[in-house]
C-alpha positions in Angstrom: 0.0 0.0 0.0 2.8 2.4 0.9 4.5 1.7 -2.5 1.3 2.3 -4.4 0.9 5.7 -2.7 4.4 6.7 -3.6 3.9 5.7 -7.2 0.7 7.7 -7.5 2.4 10.9 -6.1 5.3 10.5 -8.5 3.0 10.0 -11.5 0.9 13.1 -10.5 4.1 15.2 -10.1 5.4 14.1 -13.5 2.0 14.9 -15.1 1.9 18.4 -13.6 5.5 19.0 -14.5 4.8 18.4 -18.2 2.5 21.5 -18.5 4.6 24.5 -19.5 4.7 27.7 -21.6 7.8 29.8 -22.1 7.7 33.4 -23.4 10.6 35.4 -24.8 10.9 38.3 -24.2 8.6 39.2 -21.4 8.2 42.8 -22.6 8.5 44.2 -26.1 8.5 47.8 -27.4 8.1 48.3 -31.1 7.3 51.2 -33.4 3.8 51.7 -34.6 3.1 50.3 -38.1 5.9 47.8 -37.6 5.7 44.0 -36.9 6.5 42.1 -33.7 7.4 38.5 -32.9 6.1 36.7 -29.8 8.6 33.9 -29.3 6.9 31.0 -27.4 7.3 27.3 -26.7 5.0 24.9 -24.8 4.7 21.4 -23.4 1.9 19.1 -22.2 1.6 15.5 -21.0 2.6 13.1 -23.7 -0.4 10.8 -23.1 -2.8 13.6 -24.0 -3.7 14.9 -27.5 -3.5 18.6 -28.3 -6.9 19.9 -29.4 -6.9 23.8 -29.4 -4.3 26.6 -29.4 -5.1 30.2 -28.9 -3.5 33.6 -28.2 -5.7 36.1 -26.3 -5.5 39.6 -24.9 -7.5 40.5 -21.8 -9.8 43.5 -22.1 -9.0 46.6 -20.1 -11.7 45.9 -17.5 -10.5 42.2 -17.0 -7.8 40.8 -14.9 -4.4 41.0 -16.6 -3.0 37.8 -15.0 -4.3 35.5 -17.7 -7.2 34.0 -15.6 -9.7 35.8 -17.8 -9.7 35.4 -21.5 -10.4 38.5 -23.5 -10.3 38.9 -27.3 -8.7 36.2 -29.4 -5.7 37.3 -31.4 -5.2 33.8 -32.7 -7.4 30.8 -32.6 -7.0 27.3 -34.1 -10.6 27.9 -35.2 -10.4 31.0 -37.4 -13.9 32.1 -36.8 -13.0 32.8 -33.2 -10.4 35.4 -34.1 -11.4 39.0 -33.2 -12.1 41.2 -36.2 -9.3 43.6 -35.2 -6.7 40.9 -35.6 -7.9 39.0 -38.7 -5.3 38.7 -41.4 -2.7 40.4 -39.1 -1.2 37.3 -37.4 0.8 34.3 -38.4 1.0 31.3 -36.0 4.0 29.0 -36.1 1.8 25.9 -36.1 4.7 23.6 -35.3 5.1 20.9 -32.7 5.4 22.7 -29.3 6.2 26.0 -31.0 3.7 28.6 -30.2 5.4 31.7 -31.6 3.2 34.4 -33.1 3.9 37.3 -35.5 1.7 40.4 -35.4 1.8 42.9 -38.2 0.9 46.6 -38.6 1.1 47.3 -34.9 -0.9 50.2 -33.6 -1.4 52.0 -30.4 -4.6 50.0 -29.7 -2.4 46.8 -29.5 -0.8 47.9 -26.3 -1.4 45.2 -23.5 -0.6 41.7 -22.3 -0.8 38.6 -24.5 -1.2 35.0 -23.3 -0.9 31.6 -24.9 -3.4 28.9 -23.9 -3.6 25.3 -25.0 -6.3 22.7 -24.5 -6.1 18.9 -24.9 -8.7 16.1 -25.2 -8.8 15.6 -21.4 -11.5 17.4 -19.4 -8.9 19.2 -17.2 -6.4 19.4 -20.0 -6.3 23.2 -20.2 -3.3 25.4 -19.5 -2.5 29.2 -19.8 1.1 30.2 -19.7 1.5 32.5 -16.7 3.0 36.0 -17.0 2.4 36.5 -20.7 4.1 39.0 -22.9 3.6 42.8 -22.5 3.5 44.7 -25.8 4.1 48.5 -25.8 3.9 50.6 -28.9 6.2 53.6 -29.6 4.3 56.4 -31.1 6.3 58.6 -33.4 7.8 61.1 -33.8 11.0 61.0 -31.8 11.6 63.6 -29.2 14.8 64.7 -27.5 14.7 65.3 -23.7 17.6 66.5 -21.5 18.4 65.6 -17.9 21.0 67.2 -15.7 22.2 67.0 -12.2 20.3 70.2 -11.5 16.6 70.0 -10.8 16.0 73.6 -11.8 18.1 76.3 -13.4 20.2 76.7 -16.5 22.9 74.4 -17.9 26.3 75.8 -17.2 29.7 74.8 -18.6 31.0 71.8 -16.7 27.6 70.3 -15.9 26.8 66.7 -16.7 24.1 66.3 -19.4 22.2 63.4 -20.9 20.2 63.7 -24.0 17.6 61.0 -24.5 16.0 60.0 -27.8 12.5 58.7 -27.0 9.0 58.3 -28.3 5.6 58.3 -26.7 5.0 55.3 -24.4 8.4 53.6 -24.9 11.6 53.6 -26.9 12.5 50.5 -28.9 16.0 49.2 -28.3 16.5 48.4 -31.9 19.2 50.5 -33.5 21.5 52.0 -34.4 20.3 55.5 -33.6 21.5 58.6 -35.3 22.1 62.0 -33.6 22.3 65.3 -35.3 23.6 68.7 -34.1 22.5 71.7 -36.2 21.5 69.2 -38.9 24.9 67.6 -39.0 25.4 63.9 -38.2 27.3 63.0 -35.0 29.0 59.8 -36.3 30.1 58.5 -32.8 26.6 58.7 -31.3 24.7 55.5 -32.1 22.7 54.8 -28.8 19.4 56.2 -27.8 21.2 58.2 -25.1 23.9 60.9 -25.7 25.9 61.6 -22.6 28.1 64.6 -22.1 30.0 64.4 -18.8 31.3 68.0 -18.9 29.4 70.2 -21.2 31.1 73.2 -22.8 30.2 76.1 -25.0 31.1 74.0 -28.1 28.1 71.8 -27.2 25.6 74.6 -27.6 23.2 74.0 -30.5 20.1 72.3 -31.7 19.9 68.5 -31.4 17.6 65.9 -33.0 17.6 62.1 -33.3 16.2 59.2 -35.2 17.0 55.8 -36.5 20.1 55.4 -38.7 19.4 54.8 -42.4 15.8 55.7 -41.8 13.6 58.8 -42.4 12.1 58.6 -38.9 13.6 61.6 -37.1 12.5 63.9 -34.3 9.7 66.3 -35.2 11.3 69.2 -33.2 14.8 70.0 -32.4 15.9 70.6 -28.8 18.2 73.6 -28.0 20.9 72.6 -25.6 21.2 76.1 -24.1 24.7 76.0 -22.5 25.5 79.2 -20.6 29.0 80.4 -20.6 31.2 83.5 -20.1 32.5 85.5 -23.1 34.9 83.5 -25.3 37.3 84.5 -28.2 37.2 88.2 -27.5 38.9 90.1 -30.2 39.2 93.6 -31.8 38.4 94.4 -35.4 39.5 97.7 -37.0 37.3 99.5 -39.5 38.9 102.3 -41.4 38.3 104.3 -44.6 41.9 103.7 -45.7 45.3 103.8 -44.1 45.5 104.7 -40.5 46.8 108.2 -41.3 46.4 111.5 -39.7 43.0 113.0 -40.3 41.3 109.7 -41.3 38.5 108.2 -39.3 38.5 104.7 -37.8 36.3 102.5 -35.6 37.4 99.7 -33.2 34.9 96.9 -32.6 35.0 94.5 -29.7 33.7 91.1 -30.8 33.0 88.0 -28.6 31.1 84.7 -28.3 28.9 84.5 -25.2 25.7 83.1 -23.8 23.9 85.1 -22.6 24.9 88.0 -24.8 27.5 90.5 -23.5 25.9 93.3 -21.5 29.0 95.4 -20.6 32.0 96.5 -22.7 35.0 98.5 -21.5 37.7 100.0 -23.7 41.3 100.6 -22.4 44.3 102.5 -23.8 47.9 101.9 -22.8 50.4 104.7 -23.4 53.7 105.4 -21.7 52.9 102.6 -19.2 49.6 104.1 -18.1 46.3 102.3 -18.6 43.2 104.5 -18.9 39.5 103.7 -19.6 38.3 105.4 -22.7 34.9 103.9 -23.6 32.0 101.7 -22.6 30.3 100.6 -25.8 30.8 97.7 -28.3 32.4 100.2 -30.7 35.1 102.9 -30.1 35.3 105.5 -32.8 38.0 108.1 -33.7 36.7 110.8 -36.1 40.0 112.4 -37.0 43.1 110.3 -36.1 46.2 112.1 -34.8 49.5 111.2 -33.2 47.9 111.5 -29.8 45.8 108.4 -30.6 49.0 106.3 -30.8 49.1 103.5 -28.3 47.9 100.0 -27.3 44.2 99.2 -27.1 42.2 96.3 -25.6 38.6 95.7 -24.6 36.8 93.7 -21.9 33.5 91.8 -22.6 31.3 90.8 -19.6 28.0 89.0 -19.1 26.3 87.2 -16.1 28.7 84.3 -16.3 31.9 86.2 -16.3 34.3 88.3 -18.4 37.3 88.1 -20.7 39.8 90.6 -22.1 40.7 90.8 -25.7 44.3 90.6 -27.0 46.2 93.9 -27.1 46.5 95.7 -30.5 49.0 98.5 -31.3 47.7 101.6 -33.1 50.1 103.8 -35.0 48.9 106.9 -36.8 51.0 107.7 -39.9 51.8 111.4 -40.6 52.1 112.2 -44.4 55.5 113.3 -45.7 55.5 117.2 -46.2 58.3 117.2 -48.8 56.4 114.6 -50.8 53.2 116.7 -50.6 55.0 119.9 -51.8 56.6 118.0 -54.7 53.3 116.5 -55.7 51.6 119.8 -55.5 54.2 121.6 -57.6 54.1 118.9 -60.2 50.3 119.1 -60.4 50.5 122.9 -60.8 53.1 122.6 -63.6 50.9 120.1 -65.4 47.9 122.4 -65.1 49.9 125.4 -66.5 51.2 123.4 -69.5 47.6 122.3 -70.3 46.3 125.9 -70.1 49.1 127.2 -72.4 48.5 124.5 -75.0 44.8 125.1 -74.8 45.3 128.9 -75.4 47.6 128.3 -78.4 45.1 126.1 -80.0 42.4 128.7 -79.6 44.7 131.5 -81.1 45.6 129.3 -84.1 42.0 128.8 -84.9 41.4 132.5 -84.8 44.2 133.6 -87.2 44.0 130.8 -89.7 42.4 132.3 -92.9 39.5 130.6 -94.3 40.1 129.0 -97.6 38.5 131.0 -100.4 36.7 129.1 -103.1 38.8 129.1 -106.4 37.3 131.2 -109.1 36.9 129.4 -112.4 38.2 131.3 -115.4 36.1 130.6 -118.4 37.9 128.3 -120.8 39.1 130.1 -123.9 41.4 129.1 -126.7 44.9 130.5 -127.1 43.9 132.3 -130.2 41.0 134.1 -128.5 43.2 135.3 -125.7 45.8 136.6 -128.2 43.2 138.6 -130.1 41.8 140.0 -126.9 45.1 141.4 -125.9 45.9 142.9 -129.3 45.9 146.7 -129.1 46.2 148.6 -132.4 48.6 151.4 -132.7 46.9 154.8 -132.7 48.7 156.0 -135.9 46.6 156.5 -138.9 46.5 153.9 -141.5 48.4 154.5 -144.7 47.8 153.1 -148.2 51.2 151.6 -148.4 52.5 148.9 -146.3 52.9 149.9 -142.7 54.7 148.3 -140.0 52.7 148.1 -136.8 54.0 147.0 -133.5 51.7 145.5 -131.0 52.3 144.1 -127.6 50.6 140.8 -126.8 50.1 139.8 -123.2 49.7 136.1 -122.5 48.4 135.2 -119.1 50.2 132.5 -117.3 48.4 129.1 -117.6 47.4 127.1 -114.5 47.7 123.4 -114.2 44.0 123.1 -115.1 44.6 124.7 -118.6 44.6 122.4 -121.5 47.9 123.6 -122.9 49.8 124.1 -119.7 53.6 123.7 -120.0 55.7 124.7 -116.9 58.4 127.3 -117.3 60.9 126.5 -114.7 62.7 129.9 -114.5 59.8 132.2 -115.1 59.9 135.2 -112.8 56.8 137.0 -113.9 53.2 135.9 -113.9 52.5 137.3 -117.5 54.8 137.1 -120.6 55.0 140.0 -123.2 55.3 138.9 -126.8 56.2 141.4 -129.5 54.9 140.5 -133.0 55.4 142.3 -136.3 52.1 142.7 -138.2 52.0 143.6 -141.8 49.1 145.5 -143.1 48.7 145.9 -146.9 46.2 148.1 -148.6 
């Protein structure tokens, strides 16, 4: 009897030990519109026959420990599957493998999921305890910052952690991508970006997302690091060379957050330091040798102050000898131009105008000879008389038809004496 009792207890323990469901992982976070895998395996007594397999999700008003079945996500009898999950799941349907794939995940899918199996025995029903909790990350990404300070601004030297997260949860799948002022930070691939000692170089706008994906944060986060003035320097604005009489302006530039509120200008001359101005700019309207010296400025905000480097200012005085020489040369050039201009006007006034050439009517040589023939005043006689007449021949121009040049001619007109015989 004793041995029979021991045998029954061992048989019962072995039977109970054969019921099991294993989930992996116990909690999952995935992006909405993505898919998720519920990894699952199960076991039951070998002398029983598997009849029904199902995945269910308790309703919000039900217990979330698996003792109450809610809507069926999967059921071996397809008609039992809830309308919200039809055509969205794939069951492994293998021996003792109860893994399930869920597609097109949405915010409404958040909750616990349990696997339940039933055999042909009356009490052959078992629900895997614990289940799998599904959380859904709702886009877009957002960047949050945490510091050691509960309140107040972030100062240089503080420890800062930037976290890339989404609503409800943040999936661990990666790698992540971080951007500062729209530029990729190649070394940052986790969902957290830690800066142990923040500096002014870390000031900027940060965003995040998944690497090789278009999913990025909707809004950038400004990491507002406050720091004292940095890189204070002086810039000189002048209309030309720094010469006597010219104007110039000295500008004090710096990088600070918050902005510089106080500026002070100093001048060093002959070992003495004096304060000469309190604005961002220091102007000299007409430079002179008394402005020679060394200058520097101080920029100050709520975080501290910094001095600029010292610059030396030397006002050049123009060479008087050179000016006199240049002035004399200019005067000489002007006088020469005026003289040449006056001669040109006088030449124009005394130059005679060219008279149009009078055209002499063309006549033959014979006609001209007879025109110049003057008869002697002596009375005519019946006998033969000798009459002398002088014949004036005008000089011919090059335009005349019978023109022949006379190289040694001294007079304009030639006198020809001819003997004329007159018979009665």
